[in-house]
mmCIF file of the N, C-alpha and C atoms, coordinates in Angstrom:
data_MODEL
# 
_entry.id   MODEL 
# 
loop_
_atom_site.group_PDB 
_atom_site.id 
_atom_site.type_symbol 
_atom_site.label_atom_id 
_atom_site.label_alt_id 
_atom_site.label_comp_id 
_atom_site.label_asym_id 
_atom_site.label_entity_id 
_atom_site.label_seq_id 
_atom_site.pdbx_PDB_ins_code 
_atom_site.Cartn_x 
_atom_site.Cartn_y 
_atom_site.Cartn_z 
_atom_site.occupancy 
_atom_site.B_iso_or_equiv 
_atom_site.pdbx_formal_charge 
_atom_site.auth_seq_id 
_atom_site.auth_comp_id 
_atom_site.auth_asym_id 
_atom_site.auth_atom_id 
_atom_site.pdbx_PDB_model_num 
ATOM 1   N N  . MET A 1 1  ? 0.946  -0.979  -0.012 1.00 0.00 ? 1  MET A N  1 
ATOM 2   C CA . MET A 1 1  ? -0.009 0.100   0.080  1.00 0.00 ? 1  MET A CA 1 
ATOM 3   C C  . MET A 1 1  ? 1.033  1.314   0.092  1.00 0.00 ? 1  MET A C  1 
ATOM 4   N N  . ARG A 1 2  ? 0.512  2.093   -0.746 1.00 0.00 ? 2  ARG A N  1 
ATOM 5   C CA . ARG A 1 2  ? 1.634  3.433   -0.973 1.00 0.00 ? 2  ARG A CA 1 
ATOM 6   C C  . ARG A 1 2  ? 0.993  4.506   -0.034 1.00 0.00 ? 2  ARG A C  1 
ATOM 7   N N  . SER A 1 3  ? 1.479  5.161   0.806  1.00 0.00 ? 3  SER A N  1 
ATOM 8   C CA . SER A 1 3  ? 1.359  6.359   1.387  1.00 0.00 ? 3  SER A CA 1 
ATOM 9   C C  . SER A 1 3  ? 0.857  7.165   0.955  1.00 0.00 ? 3  SER A C  1 
ATOM 10  N N  . GLN A 1 4  ? -0.242 8.032   1.363  1.00 0.00 ? 4  GLN A N  1 
ATOM 11  C CA . GLN A 1 4  ? -1.234 9.101   0.734  1.00 0.00 ? 4  GLN A CA 1 
ATOM 12  C C  . GLN A 1 4  ? -0.655 10.351  1.308  1.00 0.00 ? 4  GLN A C  1 
ATOM 13  N N  . VAL A 1 5  ? 0.390  10.180  2.154  1.00 0.00 ? 5  VAL A N  1 
ATOM 14  C CA . VAL A 1 5  ? 1.236  11.447  2.796  1.00 0.00 ? 5  VAL A CA 1 
ATOM 15  C C  . VAL A 1 5  ? 2.257  11.919  1.873  1.00 0.00 ? 5  VAL A C  1 
ATOM 16  N N  . PRO A 1 6  ? 2.017  13.283  1.220  1.00 0.00 ? 6  PRO A N  1 
ATOM 17  C CA . PRO A 1 6  ? 2.914  13.822  0.262  1.00 0.00 ? 6  PRO A CA 1 
ATOM 18  C C  . PRO A 1 6  ? 4.296  13.961  1.063  1.00 0.00 ? 6  PRO A C  1 
ATOM 19  N N  . PHE A 1 7  ? 5.442  13.960  0.150  1.00 0.00 ? 7  PHE A N  1 
ATOM 20  C CA . PHE A 1 7  ? 7.035  14.473  0.943  1.00 0.00 ? 7  PHE A CA 1 
ATOM 21  C C  . PHE A 1 7  ? 7.284  15.968  0.644  1.00 0.00 ? 7  PHE A C  1 
ATOM 22  N N  . PRO A 1 8  ? 7.498  17.048  1.524  1.00 0.00 ? 8  PRO A N  1 
ATOM 23  C CA . PRO A 1 8  ? 7.607  18.152  1.615  1.00 0.00 ? 8  PRO A CA 1 
ATOM 24  C C  . PRO A 1 8  ? 8.081  18.663  0.305  1.00 0.00 ? 8  PRO A C  1 
ATOM 25  N N  . PRO A 1 9  ? 8.316  19.638  -0.113 1.00 0.00 ? 9  PRO A N  1 
ATOM 26  C CA . PRO A 1 9  ? 9.402  19.902  -1.271 1.00 0.00 ? 9  PRO A CA 1 
ATOM 27  C C  . PRO A 1 9  ? 10.354 20.558  -0.872 1.00 0.00 ? 9  PRO A C  1 
ATOM 28  N N  . LEU A 1 10 ? 11.604 19.875  -1.627 1.00 0.00 ? 10 LEU A N  1 
ATOM 29  C CA . LEU A 1 10 ? 12.900 20.423  -1.323 1.00 0.00 ? 10 LEU A CA 1 
ATOM 30  C C  . LEU A 1 10 ? 13.280 21.884  -2.207 1.00 0.00 ? 10 LEU A C  1 
ATOM 31  N N  . HIS A 1 11 ? 13.567 22.430  -1.286 1.00 0.00 ? 11 HIS A N  1 
ATOM 32  C CA . HIS A 1 11 ? 13.551 24.142  -1.454 1.00 0.00 ? 11 HIS A CA 1 
ATOM 33  C C  . HIS A 1 11 ? 15.012 24.419  -1.315 1.00 0.00 ? 11 HIS A C  1 
ATOM 34  N N  . THR A 1 12 ? 15.859 24.318  -2.926 1.00 0.00 ? 12 THR A N  1 
ATOM 35  C CA . THR A 1 12 ? 17.394 24.250  -2.510 1.00 0.00 ? 12 THR A CA 1 
ATOM 36  C C  . THR A 1 12 ? 17.603 26.190  -3.464 1.00 0.00 ? 12 THR A C  1 
ATOM 37  N N  . ASP A 1 13 ? 18.037 26.445  -2.705 1.00 0.00 ? 13 ASP A N  1 
ATOM 38  C CA . ASP A 1 13 ? 18.667 28.358  -3.521 1.00 0.00 ? 13 ASP A CA 1 
ATOM 39  C C  . ASP A 1 13 ? 19.859 27.717  -4.011 1.00 0.00 ? 13 ASP A C  1 
ATOM 40  N N  . PRO A 1 14 ? 20.086 27.916  -5.212 1.00 0.00 ? 14 PRO A N  1 
ATOM 41  C CA . PRO A 1 14 ? 21.298 27.820  -5.673 1.00 0.00 ? 14 PRO A CA 1 
ATOM 42  C C  . PRO A 1 14 ? 22.910 28.812  -5.125 1.00 0.00 ? 14 PRO A C  1 
ATOM 43  N N  . ARG A 1 15 ? 22.310 29.850  -4.529 1.00 0.00 ? 15 ARG A N  1 
ATOM 44  C CA . ARG A 1 15 ? 23.339 30.752  -3.421 1.00 0.00 ? 15 ARG A CA 1 
ATOM 45  C C  . ARG A 1 15 ? 23.399 30.094  -2.834 1.00 0.00 ? 15 ARG A C  1 
ATOM 46  N N  . GLN A 1 16 ? 23.006 29.423  -1.867 1.00 0.00 ? 16 GLN A N  1 
ATOM 47  C CA . GLN A 1 16 ? 23.195 28.750  -0.400 1.00 0.00 ? 16 GLN A CA 1 
ATOM 48  C C  . GLN A 1 16 ? 23.906 26.881  -0.758 1.00 0.00 ? 16 GLN A C  1 
ATOM 49  N N  . MET A 1 17 ? 24.343 26.665  -1.854 1.00 0.00 ? 17 MET A N  1 
ATOM 50  C CA . MET A 1 17 ? 24.659 25.619  -2.158 1.00 0.00 ? 17 MET A CA 1 
ATOM 51  C C  . MET A 1 17 ? 26.228 25.366  -1.252 1.00 0.00 ? 17 MET A C  1 
ATOM 52  N N  . ASP A 1 18 ? 26.943 26.672  -1.359 1.00 0.00 ? 18 ASP A N  1 
ATOM 53  C CA . ASP A 1 18 ? 28.249 26.060  -0.593 1.00 0.00 ? 18 ASP A CA 1 
ATOM 54  C C  . ASP A 1 18 ? 28.538 26.362  0.730  1.00 0.00 ? 18 ASP A C  1 
ATOM 55  N N  . GLN A 1 19 ? 27.168 26.631  1.466  1.00 0.00 ? 19 GLN A N  1 
ATOM 56  C CA . GLN A 1 19 ? 27.068 26.985  2.845  1.00 0.00 ? 19 GLN A CA 1 
ATOM 57  C C  . GLN A 1 19 ? 26.743 25.819  3.373  1.00 0.00 ? 19 GLN A C  1 
ATOM 58  N N  . PRO A 1 20 ? 27.044 24.920  4.446  1.00 0.00 ? 20 PRO A N  1 
ATOM 59  C CA . PRO A 1 20 ? 26.436 23.960  5.483  1.00 0.00 ? 20 PRO A CA 1 
ATOM 60  C C  . PRO A 1 20 ? 25.221 24.445  5.761  1.00 0.00 ? 20 PRO A C  1 
ATOM 61  N N  . ALA A 1 21 ? 24.574 22.929  5.385  1.00 0.00 ? 21 ALA A N  1 
ATOM 62  C CA . ALA A 1 21 ? 23.074 23.437  5.709  1.00 0.00 ? 21 ALA A CA 1 
ATOM 63  C C  . ALA A 1 21 ? 22.639 22.754  7.330  1.00 0.00 ? 21 ALA A C  1 
ATOM 64  N N  . ASP A 1 22 ? 21.767 23.115  7.767  1.00 0.00 ? 22 ASP A N  1 
ATOM 65  C CA . ASP A 1 22 ? 21.553 22.992  9.099  1.00 0.00 ? 22 ASP A CA 1 
ATOM 66  C C  . ASP A 1 22 ? 20.460 21.699  9.012  1.00 0.00 ? 22 ASP A C  1 
ATOM 67  N N  . LEU A 1 23 ? 21.396 20.872  9.392  1.00 0.00 ? 23 LEU A N  1 
ATOM 68  C CA . LEU A 1 23 ? 20.669 19.140  9.196  1.00 0.00 ? 23 LEU A CA 1 
ATOM 69  C C  . LEU A 1 23 ? 19.668 19.024  10.539 1.00 0.00 ? 23 LEU A C  1 
ATOM 70  N N  . GLY A 1 24 ? 19.671 19.954  11.644 1.00 0.00 ? 24 GLY A N  1 
ATOM 71  C CA . GLY A 1 24 ? 19.615 19.293  12.841 1.00 0.00 ? 24 GLY A CA 1 
ATOM 72  C C  . GLY A 1 24 ? 17.959 19.535  12.854 1.00 0.00 ? 24 GLY A C  1 
ATOM 73  N N  . PRO A 1 25 ? 17.200 19.983  12.225 1.00 0.00 ? 25 PRO A N  1 
ATOM 74  C CA . PRO A 1 25 ? 15.447 20.171  12.205 1.00 0.00 ? 25 PRO A CA 1 
ATOM 75  C C  . PRO A 1 25 ? 15.181 18.633  11.359 1.00 0.00 ? 25 PRO A C  1 
ATOM 76  N N  . LEU A 1 26 ? 16.122 18.186  10.117 1.00 0.00 ? 26 LEU A N  1 
ATOM 77  C CA . LEU A 1 26 ? 15.829 16.933  9.809  1.00 0.00 ? 26 LEU A CA 1 
ATOM 78  C C  . LEU A 1 26 ? 16.069 15.987  10.311 1.00 0.00 ? 26 LEU A C  1 
ATOM 79  N N  . PHE A 1 27 ? 16.835 15.943  10.999 1.00 0.00 ? 27 PHE A N  1 
ATOM 80  C CA . PHE A 1 27 ? 17.350 14.960  12.037 1.00 0.00 ? 27 PHE A CA 1 
ATOM 81  C C  . PHE A 1 27 ? 16.419 14.469  13.169 1.00 0.00 ? 27 PHE A C  1 
ATOM 82  N N  . HIS A 1 28 ? 15.889 15.953  13.573 1.00 0.00 ? 28 HIS A N  1 
ATOM 83  C CA . HIS A 1 28 ? 14.843 15.749  14.498 1.00 0.00 ? 28 HIS A CA 1 
ATOM 84  C C  . HIS A 1 28 ? 13.378 15.098  13.977 1.00 0.00 ? 28 HIS A C  1 
ATOM 85  N N  . ARG A 1 29 ? 13.183 15.485  12.891 1.00 0.00 ? 29 ARG A N  1 
ATOM 86  C CA . ARG A 1 29 ? 12.038 15.061  12.307 1.00 0.00 ? 29 ARG A CA 1 
ATOM 87  C C  . ARG A 1 29 ? 12.116 13.815  11.950 1.00 0.00 ? 29 ARG A C  1 
ATOM 88  N N  . LEU A 1 30 ? 13.125 12.849  11.104 1.00 0.00 ? 30 LEU A N  1 
ATOM 89  C CA . LEU A 1 30 ? 13.362 11.658  11.017 1.00 0.00 ? 30 LEU A CA 1 
ATOM 90  C C  . LEU A 1 30 ? 13.419 11.033  12.319 1.00 0.00 ? 30 LEU A C  1 
ATOM 91  N N  . ASN A 1 31 ? 14.171 11.142  13.587 1.00 0.00 ? 31 ASN A N  1 
ATOM 92  C CA . ASN A 1 31 ? 13.786 10.574  14.659 1.00 0.00 ? 31 ASN A CA 1 
ATOM 93  C C  . ASN A 1 31 ? 12.830 10.423  15.292 1.00 0.00 ? 31 ASN A C  1 
ATOM 94  N N  . ASN A 1 32 ? 11.915 11.618  15.030 1.00 0.00 ? 32 ASN A N  1 
ATOM 95  C CA . ASN A 1 32 ? 10.545 11.613  15.511 1.00 0.00 ? 32 ASN A CA 1 
ATOM 96  C C  . ASN A 1 32 ? 9.664  10.217  14.622 1.00 0.00 ? 32 ASN A C  1 
ATOM 97  N N  . GLN A 1 33 ? 9.623  10.386  13.386 1.00 0.00 ? 33 GLN A N  1 
ATOM 98  C CA . GLN A 1 33 ? 8.887  9.841   12.636 1.00 0.00 ? 33 GLN A CA 1 
ATOM 99  C C  . GLN A 1 33 ? 9.649  8.046   13.048 1.00 0.00 ? 33 GLN A C  1 
ATOM 100 N N  . LEU A 1 34 ? 10.622 7.703   13.215 1.00 0.00 ? 34 LEU A N  1 
ATOM 101 C CA . LEU A 1 34 ? 11.324 6.250   13.533 1.00 0.00 ? 34 LEU A CA 1 
ATOM 102 C C  . LEU A 1 34 ? 10.631 5.759   14.629 1.00 0.00 ? 34 LEU A C  1 
ATOM 103 N N  . GLY A 1 35 ? 10.944 7.011   15.870 1.00 0.00 ? 35 GLY A N  1 
ATOM 104 C CA . GLY A 1 35 ? 10.311 6.842   17.414 1.00 0.00 ? 35 GLY A CA 1 
ATOM 105 C C  . GLY A 1 35 ? 9.046  5.961   16.870 1.00 0.00 ? 35 GLY A C  1 
ATOM 106 N N  . ILE A 1 36 ? 7.878  6.665   16.537 1.00 0.00 ? 36 ILE A N  1 
ATOM 107 C CA . ILE A 1 36 ? 6.521  6.770   16.072 1.00 0.00 ? 36 ILE A CA 1 
ATOM 108 C C  . ILE A 1 36 ? 6.385  4.987   15.333 1.00 0.00 ? 36 ILE A C  1 
ATOM 109 N N  . ILE A 1 37 ? 7.512  5.049   14.620 1.00 0.00 ? 37 ILE A N  1 
ATOM 110 C CA . ILE A 1 37 ? 7.100  3.310   14.217 1.00 0.00 ? 37 ILE A CA 1 
ATOM 111 C C  . ILE A 1 37 ? 7.455  2.455   14.938 1.00 0.00 ? 37 ILE A C  1 
ATOM 112 N N  . LEU A 1 38 ? 8.475  2.504   15.434 1.00 0.00 ? 38 LEU A N  1 
ATOM 113 C CA . LEU A 1 38 ? 8.621  2.162   16.724 1.00 0.00 ? 38 LEU A CA 1 
ATOM 114 C C  . LEU A 1 38 ? 8.130  1.146   17.663 1.00 0.00 ? 38 LEU A C  1 
ATOM 115 N N  . ALA A 1 39 ? 7.394  2.844   18.199 1.00 0.00 ? 39 ALA A N  1 
ATOM 116 C CA . ALA A 1 39 ? 6.666  2.018   19.347 1.00 0.00 ? 39 ALA A CA 1 
ATOM 117 C C  . ALA A 1 39 ? 5.368  1.606   18.637 1.00 0.00 ? 39 ALA A C  1 
ATOM 118 N N  . ASN A 1 40 ? 5.026  1.908   17.782 1.00 0.00 ? 40 ASN A N  1 
ATOM 119 C CA . ASN A 1 40 ? 4.064  1.179   17.026 1.00 0.00 ? 40 ASN A CA 1 
ATOM 120 C C  . ASN A 1 40 ? 4.156  -0.227  16.761 1.00 0.00 ? 40 ASN A C  1 
ATOM 121 N N  . ALA A 1 41 ? 5.228  -0.954  16.282 1.00 0.00 ? 41 ALA A N  1 
ATOM 122 C CA . ALA A 1 41 ? 5.550  -2.087  15.879 1.00 0.00 ? 41 ALA A CA 1 
ATOM 123 C C  . ALA A 1 41 ? 5.901  -2.517  17.357 1.00 0.00 ? 41 ALA A C  1 
ATOM 124 N N  . GLU A 1 42 ? 6.019  -2.154  18.382 1.00 0.00 ? 42 GLU A N  1 
ATOM 125 C CA . GLU A 1 42 ? 6.620  -2.479  19.832 1.00 0.00 ? 42 GLU A CA 1 
ATOM 126 C C  . GLU A 1 42 ? 5.371  -3.100  20.229 1.00 0.00 ? 42 GLU A C  1 
ATOM 127 N N  . LEU A 1 43 ? 3.944  -2.234  19.819 1.00 0.00 ? 43 LEU A N  1 
ATOM 128 C CA . LEU A 1 43 ? 2.922  -2.741  20.151 1.00 0.00 ? 43 LEU A CA 1 
ATOM 129 C C  . LEU A 1 43 ? 2.334  -3.668  19.688 1.00 0.00 ? 43 LEU A C  1 
ATOM 130 N N  . LEU A 1 44 ? 2.555  -3.807  18.333 1.00 0.00 ? 44 LEU A N  1 
ATOM 131 C CA . LEU A 1 44 ? 1.940  -4.940  17.429 1.00 0.00 ? 44 LEU A CA 1 
ATOM 132 C C  . LEU A 1 44 ? 2.462  -6.356  17.829 1.00 0.00 ? 44 LEU A C  1 
ATOM 133 N N  . GLU A 1 45 ? 3.854  -6.317  18.329 1.00 0.00 ? 45 GLU A N  1 
ATOM 134 C CA . GLU A 1 45 ? 4.846  -7.242  18.273 1.00 0.00 ? 45 GLU A CA 1 
ATOM 135 C C  . GLU A 1 45 ? 4.015  -7.752  19.748 1.00 0.00 ? 45 GLU A C  1 
ATOM 136 N N  . ALA A 1 46 ? 3.670  -6.924  20.552 1.00 0.00 ? 46 ALA A N  1 
ATOM 137 C CA . ALA A 1 46 ? 3.210  -7.280  22.016 1.00 0.00 ? 46 ALA A CA 1 
ATOM 138 C C  . ALA A 1 46 ? 2.042  -8.168  21.802 1.00 0.00 ? 46 ALA A C  1 
ATOM 139 N N  . LYS A 1 47 ? 0.885  -7.400  21.015 1.00 0.00 ? 47 LYS A N  1 
ATOM 140 C CA . LYS A 1 47 ? -0.206 -8.081  20.692 1.00 0.00 ? 47 LYS A CA 1 
ATOM 141 C C  . LYS A 1 47 ? -0.763 -9.238  19.932 1.00 0.00 ? 47 LYS A C  1 
ATOM 142 N N  . LEU A 1 48 ? 0.204  -9.374  18.377 1.00 0.00 ? 48 LEU A N  1 
ATOM 143 C CA . LEU A 1 48 ? -0.001 -10.146 17.825 1.00 0.00 ? 48 LEU A CA 1 
ATOM 144 C C  . LEU A 1 48 ? 0.082  -12.065 18.194 1.00 0.00 ? 48 LEU A C  1 
ATOM 145 N N  . THR A 1 49 ? -0.570 -12.471 18.050 1.00 0.00 ? 49 THR A N  1 
ATOM 146 C CA . THR A 1 49 ? -0.716 -13.995 18.340 1.00 0.00 ? 49 THR A CA 1 
ATOM 147 C C  . THR A 1 49 ? 0.227  -15.025 17.610 1.00 0.00 ? 49 THR A C  1 
ATOM 148 N N  . ASP A 1 50 ? -0.218 -14.874 16.077 1.00 0.00 ? 50 ASP A N  1 
ATOM 149 C CA . ASP A 1 50 ? 0.431  -16.014 15.464 1.00 0.00 ? 50 ASP A CA 1 
ATOM 150 C C  . ASP A 1 50 ? 2.051  -15.241 15.132 1.00 0.00 ? 50 ASP A C  1 
ATOM 151 N N  . ASP A 1 51 ? 2.528  -16.704 15.009 1.00 0.00 ? 51 ASP A N  1 
ATOM 152 C CA . ASP A 1 51 ? 4.122  -16.482 14.704 1.00 0.00 ? 51 ASP A CA 1 
ATOM 153 C C  . ASP A 1 51 ? 4.702  -15.676 13.625 1.00 0.00 ? 51 ASP A C  1 
ATOM 154 N N  . ALA A 1 52 ? 3.847  -16.115 12.374 1.00 0.00 ? 52 ALA A N  1 
ATOM 155 C CA . ALA A 1 52 ? 4.189  -15.248 11.305 1.00 0.00 ? 52 ALA A CA 1 
ATOM 156 C C  . ALA A 1 52 ? 4.001  -13.798 11.077 1.00 0.00 ? 52 ALA A C  1 
ATOM 157 N N  . SER A 1 53 ? 3.222  -13.082 11.761 1.00 0.00 ? 53 SER A N  1 
ATOM 158 C CA . SER A 1 53 ? 2.775  -11.936 12.068 1.00 0.00 ? 53 SER A CA 1 
ATOM 159 C C  . SER A 1 53 ? 3.933  -11.273 13.321 1.00 0.00 ? 53 SER A C  1 
ATOM 160 N N  . SER A 1 54 ? 3.792  -11.861 14.223 1.00 0.00 ? 54 SER A N  1 
ATOM 161 C CA . SER A 1 54 ? 4.955  -11.473 15.243 1.00 0.00 ? 54 SER A CA 1 
ATOM 162 C C  . SER A 1 54 ? 6.422  -11.346 15.056 1.00 0.00 ? 54 SER A C  1 
ATOM 163 N N  . SER A 1 55 ? 6.479  -12.225 13.871 1.00 0.00 ? 55 SER A N  1 
ATOM 164 C CA . SER A 1 55 ? 8.112  -12.271 13.327 1.00 0.00 ? 55 SER A CA 1 
ATOM 165 C C  . SER A 1 55 ? 8.384  -11.189 12.333 1.00 0.00 ? 55 SER A C  1 
ATOM 166 N N  . ARG A 1 56 ? 7.049  -10.836 11.980 1.00 0.00 ? 56 ARG A N  1 
ATOM 167 C CA . ARG A 1 56 ? 6.973  -9.276  10.816 1.00 0.00 ? 56 ARG A CA 1 
ATOM 168 C C  . ARG A 1 56 ? 7.418  -7.917  11.707 1.00 0.00 ? 56 ARG A C  1 
ATOM 169 N N  . ALA A 1 57 ? 6.433  -7.962  12.627 1.00 0.00 ? 57 ALA A N  1 
ATOM 170 C CA . ALA A 1 57 ? 6.853  -7.129  13.731 1.00 0.00 ? 57 ALA A CA 1 
ATOM 171 C C  . ALA A 1 57 ? 8.048  -6.802  14.783 1.00 0.00 ? 57 ALA A C  1 
ATOM 172 N N  . SER A 1 58 ? 8.468  -7.834  14.881 1.00 0.00 ? 58 SER A N  1 
ATOM 173 C CA . SER A 1 58 ? 9.665  -8.016  15.326 1.00 0.00 ? 58 SER A CA 1 
ATOM 174 C C  . SER A 1 58 ? 10.976 -7.412  14.521 1.00 0.00 ? 58 SER A C  1 
ATOM 175 N N  . GLN A 1 59 ? 11.037 -8.002  13.002 1.00 0.00 ? 59 GLN A N  1 
ATOM 176 C CA . GLN A 1 59 ? 11.772 -7.336  11.847 1.00 0.00 ? 59 GLN A CA 1 
ATOM 177 C C  . GLN A 1 59 ? 11.746 -5.847  11.900 1.00 0.00 ? 59 GLN A C  1 
ATOM 178 N N  . ILE A 1 60 ? 10.458 -5.276  12.260 1.00 0.00 ? 60 ILE A N  1 
ATOM 179 C CA . ILE A 1 60 ? 10.071 -3.892  12.047 1.00 0.00 ? 60 ILE A CA 1 
ATOM 180 C C  . ILE A 1 60 ? 10.598 -3.186  12.942 1.00 0.00 ? 60 ILE A C  1 
ATOM 181 N N  . VAL A 1 61 ? 10.692 -3.846  14.261 1.00 0.00 ? 61 VAL A N  1 
ATOM 182 C CA . VAL A 1 61 ? 11.367 -3.632  15.340 1.00 0.00 ? 61 VAL A CA 1 
ATOM 183 C C  . VAL A 1 61 ? 12.674 -2.939  15.463 1.00 0.00 ? 61 VAL A C  1 
ATOM 184 N N  . SER A 1 62 ? 13.415 -4.128  14.712 1.00 0.00 ? 62 SER A N  1 
ATOM 185 C CA . SER A 1 62 ? 14.737 -4.100  14.689 1.00 0.00 ? 62 SER A CA 1 
ATOM 186 C C  . SER A 1 62 ? 15.155 -3.568  13.480 1.00 0.00 ? 62 SER A C  1 
ATOM 187 N N  . SER A 1 63 ? 14.668 -3.138  12.621 1.00 0.00 ? 63 SER A N  1 
ATOM 188 C CA . SER A 1 63 ? 14.788 -2.064  11.240 1.00 0.00 ? 63 SER A CA 1 
ATOM 189 C C  . SER A 1 63 ? 14.552 -0.698  11.974 1.00 0.00 ? 63 SER A C  1 
ATOM 190 N N  . ALA A 1 64 ? 13.549 -0.438  12.811 1.00 0.00 ? 64 ALA A N  1 
ATOM 191 C CA . ALA A 1 64 ? 13.724 0.936   13.164 1.00 0.00 ? 64 ALA A CA 1 
ATOM 192 C C  . ALA A 1 64 ? 14.741 0.935   14.267 1.00 0.00 ? 64 ALA A C  1 
ATOM 193 N N  . VAL A 1 65 ? 15.137 0.382   15.169 1.00 0.00 ? 65 VAL A N  1 
ATOM 194 C CA . VAL A 1 65 ? 16.342 0.732   15.861 1.00 0.00 ? 65 VAL A CA 1 
ATOM 195 C C  . VAL A 1 65 ? 17.267 0.895   15.354 1.00 0.00 ? 65 VAL A C  1 
ATOM 196 N N  . GLU A 1 66 ? 17.859 0.000   13.999 1.00 0.00 ? 66 GLU A N  1 
ATOM 197 C CA . GLU A 1 66 ? 18.841 0.224   13.479 1.00 0.00 ? 66 GLU A CA 1 
ATOM 198 C C  . GLU A 1 66 ? 18.772 1.475   12.738 1.00 0.00 ? 66 GLU A C  1 
ATOM 199 N N  . ALA A 1 67 ? 17.773 1.946   12.333 1.00 0.00 ? 67 ALA A N  1 
ATOM 200 C CA . ALA A 1 67 ? 17.553 2.943   11.487 1.00 0.00 ? 67 ALA A CA 1 
ATOM 201 C C  . ALA A 1 67 ? 17.871 4.483   12.266 1.00 0.00 ? 67 ALA A C  1 
ATOM 202 N N  . ILE A 1 68 ? 17.316 4.280   13.804 1.00 0.00 ? 68 ILE A N  1 
ATOM 203 C CA . ILE A 1 68 ? 17.506 5.313   14.634 1.00 0.00 ? 68 ILE A CA 1 
ATOM 204 C C  . ILE A 1 68 ? 19.122 5.373   14.861 1.00 0.00 ? 68 ILE A C  1 
ATOM 205 N N  . SER A 1 69 ? 19.653 4.314   15.168 1.00 0.00 ? 69 SER A N  1 
ATOM 206 C CA . SER A 1 69 ? 21.392 4.345   15.372 1.00 0.00 ? 69 SER A CA 1 
ATOM 207 C C  . SER A 1 69 ? 22.036 4.927   14.267 1.00 0.00 ? 69 SER A C  1 
ATOM 208 N N  . ALA A 1 70 ? 21.539 4.684   12.523 1.00 0.00 ? 70 ALA A N  1 
ATOM 209 C CA . ALA A 1 70 ? 22.211 5.294   11.466 1.00 0.00 ? 70 ALA A CA 1 
ATOM 210 C C  . ALA A 1 70 ? 22.021 6.871   11.486 1.00 0.00 ? 70 ALA A C  1 
ATOM 211 N N  . VAL A 1 71 ? 20.822 6.559   12.049 1.00 0.00 ? 71 VAL A N  1 
ATOM 212 C CA . VAL A 1 71 ? 20.858 8.649   12.141 1.00 0.00 ? 71 VAL A CA 1 
ATOM 213 C C  . VAL A 1 71 ? 21.687 9.519   13.107 1.00 0.00 ? 71 VAL A C  1 
ATOM 214 N N  . ARG A 1 72 ? 21.575 8.592   13.899 1.00 0.00 ? 72 ARG A N  1 
ATOM 215 C CA . ARG A 1 72 ? 22.873 9.057   15.397 1.00 0.00 ? 72 ARG A CA 1 
ATOM 216 C C  . ARG A 1 72 ? 24.490 9.094   15.055 1.00 0.00 ? 72 ARG A C  1 
ATOM 217 N N  . ASP A 1 73 ? 24.127 7.982   13.939 1.00 0.00 ? 73 ASP A N  1 
ATOM 218 C CA . ASP A 1 73 ? 25.940 8.023   13.241 1.00 0.00 ? 73 ASP A CA 1 
ATOM 219 C C  . ASP A 1 73 ? 26.015 9.396   12.528 1.00 0.00 ? 73 ASP A C  1 
ATOM 220 N N  . ILE A 1 74 ? 25.263 9.370   11.495 1.00 0.00 ? 74 ILE A N  1 
ATOM 221 C CA . ILE A 1 74 ? 25.125 10.181  10.708 1.00 0.00 ? 74 ILE A CA 1 
ATOM 222 C C  . ILE A 1 74 ? 25.127 11.748  11.294 1.00 0.00 ? 74 ILE A C  1 
ATOM 223 N N  . ARG A 1 75 ? 24.257 11.795  12.086 1.00 0.00 ? 75 ARG A N  1 
ATOM 224 C CA . ARG A 1 75 ? 24.474 13.267  12.761 1.00 0.00 ? 75 ARG A CA 1 
ATOM 225 C C  . ARG A 1 75 ? 25.696 13.755  13.552 1.00 0.00 ? 75 ARG A C  1 
ATOM 226 N N  . SER A 1 76 ? 26.374 12.513  13.853 1.00 0.00 ? 76 SER A N  1 
ATOM 227 C CA . SER A 1 76 ? 27.670 12.683  15.190 1.00 0.00 ? 76 SER A CA 1 
ATOM 228 C C  . SER A 1 76 ? 28.420 12.585  13.764 1.00 0.00 ? 76 SER A C  1 
ATOM 229 N N  . ASN A 1 77 ? 29.008 12.090  12.521 1.00 0.00 ? 77 ASN A N  1 
ATOM 230 C CA . ASN A 1 77 ? 29.578 12.479  11.573 1.00 0.00 ? 77 ASN A CA 1 
ATOM 231 C C  . ASN A 1 77 ? 29.425 13.932  11.260 1.00 0.00 ? 77 ASN A C  1 
ATOM 232 N N  . PHE A 1 78 ? 28.163 14.632  10.820 1.00 0.00 ? 78 PHE A N  1 
ATOM 233 C CA . PHE A 1 78 ? 27.893 15.822  10.495 1.00 0.00 ? 78 PHE A CA 1 
ATOM 234 C C  . PHE A 1 78 ? 28.201 16.880  11.419 1.00 0.00 ? 78 PHE A C  1 
ATOM 235 N N  . ARG A 1 79 ? 28.365 16.312  12.667 1.00 0.00 ? 79 ARG A N  1 
ATOM 236 C CA . ARG A 1 79 ? 28.899 17.127  13.805 1.00 0.00 ? 79 ARG A CA 1 
ATOM 237 C C  . ARG A 1 79 ? 30.159 17.280  13.776 1.00 0.00 ? 79 ARG A C  1 
ATOM 238 N N  . ASP A 1 80 ? 31.206 16.291  13.673 1.00 0.00 ? 80 ASP A N  1 
ATOM 239 C CA . ASP A 1 80 ? 32.597 16.130  13.593 1.00 0.00 ? 80 ASP A CA 1 
ATOM 240 C C  . ASP A 1 80 ? 33.007 16.998  12.483 1.00 0.00 ? 80 ASP A C  1 
ATOM 241 N N  . LYS A 1 81 ? 32.418 17.441  11.603 1.00 0.00 ? 81 LYS A N  1 
ATOM 242 C CA . LYS A 1 81 ? 32.876 18.059  10.495 1.00 0.00 ? 81 LYS A CA 1 
ATOM 243 C C  . LYS A 1 81 ? 33.055 19.556  10.968 1.00 0.00 ? 81 LYS A C  1 
# 
């Protein structure tokens, strides 16, 4: 199923291409969305009774945790530069 939520437009001003972008708000939004995915997947995982569905929910939980970790790593790499 495809999401009906539109992606926000990317605003790129050519005059600002050489300036470092403030990615803090982007990382914050991404972490918030991943947190919502993680929380809902954990709720599903706890409520599901059949093994196949529970396994799928567990995969979502693991992937969300890995994605949150990746966002933290990327953010720390940008801070170091």
